[in-house]
C-alpha positions as CSV (number, residue, x, y, z in Angstrom):
1,X,0.0,0.0,0.0
2,X,1.2,3.5,-0.8
3,X,1.6,5.7,2.3
4,X,1.1,8.9,0.4
5,X,0.5,9.7,-3.2
6,X,0.4,13.2,-4.7
7,X,-3.1,13.8,-5.7
8,X,-4.6,16.3,-8.1
9,X,-7.1,17.3,-5.5
10,X,-4.4,19.2,-3.7
11,X,-3.2,21.0,-6.8
12,X,-6.5,22.1,-8.3
13,X,-7.0,25.0,-6.0
14,X,-3.5,26.5,-6.7
15,X,-2.4,29.0,-9.3
16,X,-4.6,29.1,-12.3
17,X,-1.7,29.2,-14.7
18,X,-0.5,25.7,-13.8
19,X,0.1,23.2,-11.1
20,X,2.5,23.3,-8.2
21,X,6.0,22.4,-9.3
22,X,5.3,23.7,-12.8
23,X,4.4,20.6,-14.9
24,X,6.6,20.6,-18.0
25,X,5.0,20.6,-21.4
26,X,7.6,18.3,-23.1
27,X,5.5,15.2,-22.8
28,X,2.3,17.1,-23.4
29,X,0.4,17.9,-26.6
30,X,0.7,21.6,-26.8
31,X,0.1,21.5,-30.5
32,X,-3.4,20.2,-29.8
33,X,-3.0,17.4,-32.4
34,X,-5.3,14.5,-31.6
35,X,-3.8,11.2,-30.5
36,X,-5.5,7.9,-31.5
37,X,-7.5,5.8,-29.2
38,X,-4.9,3.6,-27.6
39,X,-6.1,0.1,-26.9
40,X,-3.2,-1.9,-28.0
41,X,-1.3,0.2,-30.5
42,X,0.6,2.3,-27.9
43,X,3.0,0.4,-25.6
44,X,1.7,1.0,-22.1
45,X,4.9,-0.3,-20.5
46,X,6.9,2.7,-21.6
47,X,4.2,5.5,-21.2
48,X,4.4,8.4,-18.8
49,X,1.9,11.2,-18.3
50,X,1.6,14.3,-16.2
51,X,-1.8,13.2,-15.0
52,X,-3.5,9.8,-15.3
53,X,-7.3,9.3,-14.8
54,X,-8.3,5.7,-13.8
55,X,-11.7,4.9,-15.2
56,X,-13.2,5.5,-18.6
57,X,-16.8,6.1,-17.5
58,X,-18.6,9.4,-17.7
59,X,-16.9,10.7,-14.5
60,X,-13.4,9.9,-15.7
61,X,-14.0,11.2,-19.2
62,X,-15.6,14.4,-17.9
63,X,-12.6,14.9,-15.6
64,X,-10.1,14.3,-18.4
65,X,-11.9,16.6,-20.8
66,X,-12.1,19.4,-18.2
67,X,-8.4,19.1,-17.3
68,X,-7.0,19.0,-20.8
69,X,-9.2,21.9,-22.0
70,X,-8.0,24.0,-19.1
71,X,-4.3,22.8,-19.2
72,X,-3.6,21.9,-22.9
73,X,0.1,21.7,-22.3
74,X,-0.1,18.7,-20.0
75,X,0.1,15.1,-21.1
76,X,-3.0,13.3,-19.8
77,X,-4.1,9.7,-20.1
78,X,-7.3,7.8,-19.3
79,X,-7.0,4.1,-18.3
80,X,-10.0,1.8,-18.8
81,X,-10.2,-1.9,-17.9
82,X,-12.7,-2.8,-20.6
83,X,-12.1,-2.8,-24.4
84,X,-14.8,-0.1,-24.8
85,X,-15.6,3.1,-22.8
86,X,-18.6,3.8,-20.6
87,X,-20.0,0.3,-20.5
88,X,-20.8,0.1,-16.8
89,X,-22.7,2.6,-14.7
90,X,-22.7,5.1,-17.5
91,X,-24.5,2.7,-19.8
92,X,-26.7,1.2,-17.2
93,X,-29.0,3.9,-15.9
94,X,-32.5,5.4,-16.5
95,X,-31.1,8.3,-18.6
96,X,-33.0,11.0,-16.6
97,X,-31.6,14.6,-16.5
98,X,-32.7,15.6,-13.0
99,X,-33.4,19.2,-12.2
100,X,-31.9,19.3,-8.7
101,X,-35.0,19.3,-6.5
102,X,-34.1,16.6,-4.1
103,X,-31.0,17.7,-2.4
104,X,-30.5,19.8,0.8
105,X,-30.4,23.5,0.0
106,X,-26.9,25.0,-0.2
107,X,-25.3,21.5,-0.4
108,X,-22.7,20.8,-3.0
109,X,-25.0,18.1,-4.5
110,X,-27.8,20.6,-5.0
111,X,-25.5,23.3,-6.6
112,X,-23.8,20.8,-8.9
113,X,-27.0,19.1,-10.0
114,X,-28.8,22.4,-10.9
115,X,-25.7,23.8,-12.7
116,X,-24.9,20.4,-14.3
117,X,-28.4,20.1,-15.8
118,X,-28.1,23.5,-17.5
119,X,-24.6,22.7,-18.8
120,X,-25.6,19.3,-20.1
121,X,-28.5,20.8,-22.1
122,X,-26.1,23.4,-23.5
123,X,-23.4,20.7,-24.3
124,X,-26.0,18.5,-26.1
125,X,-27.1,21.4,-28.2
126,X,-23.6,22.3,-29.2
127,X,-22.7,18.7,-30.1
128,X,-26.0,17.7,-31.7
129,X,-26.7,15.0,-29.1
130,X,-30.3,14.0,-29.0
131,X,-32.3,14.7,-25.8
132,X,-35.8,15.3,-24.7
133,X,-36.9,17.9,-22.2
134,X,-40.1,16.0,-21.4
135,X,-40.6,17.3,-17.9
136,X,-41.5,15.4,-14.7
137,X,-44.4,15.3,-12.3
138,X,-43.9,14.3,-8.7
139,X,-47.3,13.2,-7.7
140,X,-49.0,12.9,-4.3
141,X,-51.8,10.2,-4.5
142,X,-52.5,10.1,-0.7
143,X,-53.4,13.0,1.5
144,X,-50.6,12.2,3.9
145,X,-48.1,12.8,1.1
146,X,-49.0,16.4,0.5
147,X,-47.0,17.9,3.4
148,X,-43.9,16.1,2.1
149,X,-44.6,17.2,-1.4
150,X,-45.0,20.9,-0.3
151,X,-41.7,20.6,1.6
152,X,-40.0,19.2,-1.5
153,X,-41.4,22.1,-3.6
154,X,-39.9,24.6,-1.1
155,X,-36.6,22.8,-1.3
156,X,-36.6,23.0,-5.1
157,X,-37.2,26.7,-4.9
158,X,-34.3,27.2,-2.5
159,X,-32.1,25.2,-4.9
160,X,-32.9,27.5,-7.8
161,X,-34.7,24.9,-9.9
162,X,-36.3,26.7,-12.8
163,X,-40.0,26.6,-13.7
164,X,-41.2,24.7,-10.6
165,X,-44.9,25.0,-9.7
166,X,-47.4,23.2,-7.6
167,X,-50.4,22.0,-9.6
168,X,-53.8,20.5,-8.6
169,X,-55.8,17.6,-10.1
170,X,-57.0,19.4,-13.2
171,X,-53.6,20.6,-14.2
172,X,-52.2,17.1,-13.6
173,X,-54.6,15.9,-16.2
174,X,-53.5,18.5,-18.7
175,X,-49.9,17.4,-18.3
176,X,-50.5,13.6,-18.0
177,X,-54.1,12.7,-19.1
178,X,-54.0,9.2,-17.7
179,X,-52.4,10.1,-14.3
180,X,-54.4,10.5,-11.1
181,X,-53.2,12.5,-8.1
182,X,-54.3,15.0,-5.5
183,X,-51.4,17.4,-6.1
184,X,-48.1,17.4,-7.9
185,X,-44.9,19.3,-8.5
186,X,-44.4,20.2,-12.2
187,X,-40.6,20.1,-13.1
188,X,-40.5,21.2,-16.7
189,X,-36.7,21.2,-16.9
190,X,-36.3,17.5,-16.3
191,X,-35.3,15.6,-19.4
192,X,-33.8,12.4,-20.7
193,X,-30.7,11.6,-22.7
194,X,-28.4,8.7,-23.6
195,X,-25.5,9.2,-21.1
196,X,-23.2,6.8,-22.9
197,X,-23.5,9.0,-26.0
198,X,-22.6,12.0,-23.9
199,X,-19.6,10.1,-22.4
200,X,-18.3,9.1,-25.8
201,X,-18.5,12.7,-26.9
202,X,-16.4,13.7,-23.9
203,X,-13.9,11.1,-25.0
204,X,-13.8,12.5,-28.5
205,X,-13.3,16.1,-27.2
206,X,-10.5,14.8,-24.9
207,X,-8.6,13.0,-27.7
208,X,-9.0,15.9,-30.2
209,X,-7.4,18.1,-27.5
210,X,-4.4,15.8,-27.3
211,X,-5.4,13.3,-24.6
212,X,-4.7,9.5,-24.7
213,X,-7.1,6.7,-23.9
214,X,-5.7,3.3,-23.1
215,X,-8.3,0.5,-23.0
216,X,-7.9,-3.1,-21.8
217,X,-5.8,-1.6,-18.9
218,X,-7.1,-3.1,-15.6
219,X,-5.3,-1.4,-12.7
220,X,-3.9,-3.9,-10.3
221,X,-1.5,-1.8,-8.2
222,X,-0.5,1.8,-7.6
223,X,2.7,2.6,-5.9
224,X,5.5,5.2,-5.5
225,X,8.6,4.4,-7.5
226,X,11.6,3.6,-5.4
227,X,14.1,4.6,-8.1
228,X,14.3,5.8,-11.7
229,X,13.6,3.3,-14.4
230,X,16.8,2.1,-16.1
231,X,18.0,4.2,-19.0
232,X,15.4,6.8,-18.2
233,X,16.0,10.5,-18.9
234,X,13.0,11.5,-16.8
235,X,14.6,10.5,-13.5
236,X,12.0,10.7,-10.8
237,X,9.8,13.2,-12.7
238,X,7.0,10.6,-12.8
239,X,7.1,9.0,-9.4
240,X,3.7,7.2,-9.4
241,X,3.7,3.8,-11.0
242,X,0.3,2.3,-12.1
243,X,0.5,-1.4,-13.0
244,X,-2.1,-3.5,-14.8
245,X,-3.0,-7.2,-14.6
246,X,-0.8,-7.9,-17.7
247,X,2.4,-6.6,-16.0
248,X,2.4,-3.4,-18.0
249,X,2.9,-0.1,-16.2
250,X,2.2,3.6,-16.6
251,X,4.1,6.4,-14.8
252,X,2.7,9.8,-13.9
253,X,3.0,12.8,-11.5
254,X,-0.6,12.9,-10.4
255,X,-3.4,10.3,-10.5
256,X,-7.2,10.9,-10.3
257,X,-9.3,7.8,-9.6
258,X,-12.8,7.6,-11.1
259,X,-13.3,3.9,-10.9
260,X,-17.1,3.8,-10.3
261,X,-18.2,0.5,-8.8
262,X,-14.5,-0.2,-7.8
263,X,-13.7,3.2,-6.5
264,X,-13.3,2.0,-2.9
265,X,-10.9,-0.8,-4.0
266,X,-8.8,1.6,-6.2
267,X,-8.8,4.1,-3.3
268,X,-7.3,1.5,-1.1
269,X,-4.7,0.5,-3.7
270,X,-3.6,4.2,-3.8
271,X,-3.1,4.4,-0.1
272,X,-6.3,6.2,0.8
273,X,-9.2,5.0,2.9
274,X,-11.6,2.5,1.2
275,X,-14.6,4.2,3.0
276,X,-17.3,4.6,2.1
277,X,-17.6,1.1,0.7
278,X,-19.6,0.4,-2.4
279,X,-22.8,-1.5,-1.7
280,X,-24.0,-2.8,-5.1
281,X,-27.7,-2.5,-5.8
282,X,-29.4,-3.4,-9.0
283,X,-32.6,-1.8,-10.3
284,X,-35.1,-4.0,-12.1
285,X,-37.5,-2.2,-14.5
286,X,-40.6,-3.4,-16.3
287,X,-41.1,-2.4,-19.9
288,X,-44.5,-1.1,-21.1
289,X,-45.9,-2.6,-24.3
290,X,-45.4,-0.2,-27.3
291,X,-49.1,0.1,-27.9
292,X,-49.6,1.3,-24.3
293,X,-46.8,4.0,-24.3
294,X,-49.4,6.7,-25.0
295,X,-50.4,6.4,-21.3
296,X,-47.2,8.2,-20.3
297,X,-45.9,11.5,-21.8
298,X,-43.1,12.5,-19.4
299,X,-41.5,11.3,-16.2
300,X,-43.9,10.5,-13.4
301,X,-42.5,10.1,-9.9
302,X,-43.9,9.4,-6.4
303,X,-43.3,11.6,-3.5
304,X,-40.0,10.3,-2.1
305,X,-39.9,8.7,1.4
306,X,-37.0,10.2,3.4
307,X,-36.5,6.9,5.2
308,X,-35.0,5.3,2.1
309,X,-32.2,6.4,-0.2
310,X,-34.2,5.7,-3.4
311,X,-36.7,7.8,-5.4
312,X,-39.4,5.1,-5.5
313,X,-41.0,3.2,-8.4
314,X,-41.6,5.7,-11.3
315,X,-42.5,6.0,-15.0
316,X,-39.5,6.8,-17.2
317,X,-39.7,7.6,-20.9
318,X,-36.6,6.6,-22.9
319,X,-34.9,8.1,-25.9
320,X,-36.0,5.1,-28.1
321,X,-39.7,5.8,-27.3
322,X,-40.1,3.0,-24.8
323,X,-41.4,3.4,-21.2
324,X,-39.6,1.9,-18.2
325,X,-41.6,1.2,-15.0
326,X,-39.6,0.9,-11.8
327,X,-37.1,0.2,-10.5
328,X,-37.2,-2.2,-7.6
329,X,-34.0,-1.9,-5.4
330,X,-32.4,-5.3,-5.1
331,X,-29.0,-6.0,-3.5
332,X,-26.7,-7.3,-6.3
333,X,-24.7,-10.5,-5.8
334,X,-21.7,-8.8,-7.4
335,X,-20.6,-5.3,-8.3
336,X,-21.3,-5.6,-12.0
337,X,-24.4,-7.8,-11.6
338,X,-26.8,-6.4,-14.2
339,X,-28.8,-9.5,-14.9
340,X,-32.0,-10.4,-12.9
341,X,-30.4,-13.5,-11.3
342,X,-27.2,-11.6,-10.3
343,X,-28.4,-11.0,-6.7
344,X,-28.6,-12.9,-3.4
345,X,-30.5,-10.6,-1.0
346,X,-33.1,-7.9,-1.4
347,X,-33.4,-4.4,0.1
348,X,-36.2,-5.3,2.5
349,X,-39.1,-7.7,2.2
350,X,-41.2,-5.2,0.3
351,X,-38.7,-4.8,-2.5
352,X,-38.1,-8.5,-2.8
353,X,-41.9,-9.1,-2.9
354,X,-42.3,-6.6,-5.7
355,X,-39.3,-8.0,-7.6
356,X,-40.7,-11.5,-7.5
357,X,-44.3,-10.8,-8.1
358,X,-45.2,-8.7,-11.1
359,X,-48.7,-8.0,-9.9
360,X,-47.4,-6.3,-6.7
361,X,-45.5,-3.7,-8.8
362,X,-48.3,-3.2,-11.2
363,X,-50.7,-2.6,-8.3
364,X,-48.4,0.1,-7.0
365,X,-48.2,1.7,-10.5
366,X,-52.0,1.7,-10.7
367,X,-52.0,4.3,-7.9
368,X,-50.8,6.8,-10.6
369,X,-52.2,5.4,-13.8
370,X,-55.2,3.0,-13.1
371,X,-55.4,1.9,-16.8
372,X,-52.1,-0.1,-16.5
373,X,-52.7,-3.9,-16.2
374,X,-50.4,-6.9,-15.9
375,X,-51.0,-7.7,-19.6
376,X,-49.6,-4.3,-20.6
377,X,-46.1,-5.3,-19.4
378,X,-43.9,-6.7,-22.1
379,X,-40.9,-7.9,-20.1
380,X,-38.5,-7.0,-17.3
381,X,-35.5,-4.8,-18.0
382,X,-32.6,-5.5,-15.7
383,X,-30.0,-3.3,-17.0
384,X,-29.6,-0.7,-14.4
385,X,-26.3,-1.1,-12.8
386,X,-25.4,-1.5,-9.1
387,X,-25.4,1.7,-7.0
388,X,-23.8,3.0,-3.9
389,X,-25.9,4.5,-1.2
390,X,-27.0,7.3,-3.5
391,X,-29.2,6.8,-6.5
392,X,-27.3,6.3,-9.8
393,X,-29.2,9.2,-11.5
394,X,-27.7,11.6,-8.9
395,X,-24.3,10.0,-9.4
396,X,-24.4,10.9,-13.1
397,X,-25.1,14.5,-12.3
398,X,-22.1,14.7,-10.0
399,X,-20.0,13.4,-12.7
400,X,-21.0,15.9,-15.3
401,X,-21.0,18.8,-12.9
402,X,-17.4,17.9,-12.0
403,X,-16.5,19.7,-15.2
404,X,-17.8,23.0,-13.7
405,X,-15.3,23.0,-10.9
406,X,-12.4,23.4,-13.4
407,X,-13.8,26.4,-15.3
């Protein structure tokens, strides 16, 4: 284990013109010429970078993009264990662009979510990435839910969420003709997008600015070099050594770990604390039959229960026109357990009951849209990836908003 690595976190708040110690540009790409995607063509065993980002998901790619755009003279590399980018959490989520209503006012999460949503819409427009600003209703179907709904509305106003309004039954019908409810929060700035497409666009921006991406590089160890490599002219300029499972190594000055489901293990490899530990949850969705998709126009959510870390079973339109119903929160048997049978325990008896019995989930959904029946469900979608203690949707917002902190 490494007793102390030099981390970028300690350098980001320093002089705007560069990092402490004055990173040289000799190994960088000051000319801005793009480097090719390096899966096997570039010899990883002889590579060195000023900064290395571990993880080729949306968090790592957003971080890499932000760094190289702000510091184009630095040599920056992204390491990804898979042969393709953004294939885990980035590609296994509901695709919702949340507005920022749920978080505690003045918290970093609230600020980043609101700002991140605005930046994501702007980025998608600039890059021609398809998205839909279809809006969301958070609906109270029971009288006891109304105080919580009103408190959530006040929280959204404090967070600066645009366009929020409390609406009654008649206006609920105007927005969602088949939805029943006593009162709802109308969130018009909520939308949907394919986050993997966004992440791949980040990767393209990063490479066009001179960054390098090395796939099939699964990190096994991170350590401080004890001496300079033989016949090296760099000396101890790149003291951090990152080794993969094939025995290849990368050397760098700073390392940023964005390892998603394995972030706690990579943190421990780097000499930092493994806490908080990743607790893998999987979300099981149901898929509405295409001929019944007219029942749902935008996102329809229940009033969240503060006792649980999830947003509840909801109606989620997708970019391909399909409608997802769910999810149930089920503890995954393994970190990358995306399939329905990749679990051992459930998050409580209620979630297991709904996961095993289709009728129970449909009965809950009927509180919002009574017309839905068991026969309207086409199949189960079990592609939403394991989560930590926060909902994966919120995790995606933190990743995109990370780019804001480097502007």
